[in-house]
N, C-alpha and C positions, 0 to 999 in steps of 0.2 A: 485790505491789501497785505500781501505777504512781505515779511521782513526779509531783506536780502542784502548781499554785498555786491556792488557792481565793480567789475574789474576791467579797466582799459588795458588790453593785452594784445599788442599787434604781432608779437613773435610767436609763431605756431609751436616752436620747440619749448619755449617757456610755458605756454599754455598747456601743453601735454604734461610737462613735469608737475605743474600745479594741479592739474586734474588728477594725475596719478597719486599725488600726495593726499589730495582731498578724499579719494576713495578709501585710503587707509585710515584717515582720521574721522570721517563721517561727521563733519561739523554741524552744529545746531542750527546754522543759518546757511542757506545755499549761496554760492557765488555764481553770478551770471556774467558772462563775458561779452565784451564788445571790442571792436578793433580800432575805433577812432573816436575823437571828440564829437563828431557829427552823429555817429552811431549811438553814442552815449546820450546825446540830447534827444534823439528819436526814441531810444529805449525808455528813458525816464518819462517822457511824455506818454508813452503807451502803457508802461508797466507800473508807474508810480515811483516815488522817490526811494532810493536805497538808504539803508542805515549808515553805510560807509562806502566811499569810493576808493578803490585801490588803483593806483596808477603805476604799472610796471614800465619803467623807462630804461632803455639801454642805449643811452647816447650822451654826448657832451655838448650838443648845440642848444641854443636858447629856445627852441621850439617847445621843449618839455615844460619849461617855466611858464611860457605863454599859455599852454593848455591848463596848467594848474590855476593861473590867474583867471582864465575864462570860467573855470568851474567855481572858483571862490567868489567871483563877482556877479555870478548869474543871479538875477532877482528871485527866482523861484527855488533854487536849491543851493545857493551859496553857503547856507548854514550846515550843509552835510560835511562831515569830516572827510578830508582827503589824505590818504596815506600813500606815500611814494615809496616804491621798491626800486632801488638802484644798485649799481655795481661798484660805484666809486665811493671811497670812504674819506676823501679829502675834506677837511673842515670847511674850506671856502665853498666847495661844491654843495655840501649839505646845507650850509647857511643860506645859499641862494634859493634852495627849495623852500626853506622856511620864509624867506622874504617874499617868495611868490605866493605864499598862502598855505603851504602844506601844513597839516596838523601833526604829522609824524613822518619820519624817514626811517626806512628799514633797509639795511644792507642785505642784498640777496645772498643766501647761503650757498655754499659750494658742494653740498652733498644732499642726498635724498633724506637722510636722517635729520640733518640740520634744517632742511626745508620743512619737514613735518613738525619739528619742534617749534620753529618760528610761526608756522600756521596755527598750531595749537595755542601758543602764547598770544597771537593776534586775536583769536576768537575769545580766549579767556579775558583778555583786557577789554576789548570793545563790547562784549556781550555779557560779561559778568561784573566788571569793575566800573567801566564808564557808563554814562547814561546817553544813549543814542536814540533818536526818534526818527522814524521814516515818515 
């Protein structure tokens, strides 16, 4: 099975920005996109387990926390690291993501250059420093 990163990405604009940044970076591991938790479940069943799950969340309601809890309590892939990308930097907000089971929280950058830098740093950390197994 191929090592990959699975990204839950419902916003088409954010997906476009991410894909554009990835073209410039040419990461060592591909990112595959799905739109929902149900799509993620189906995708993982068909394609095998990702090394890391990225969850791009642009909201303030509790639904996002519930999605992370679902991912982290799933018997077959709850061990996979979940990294949340969010726009809010308030301490309480970030703390709630960690309580839900997120392994890391990254504040979304505001420029293309900053996006590329964070993506490079993400890949450097998860695939050169940390030990992840798909």
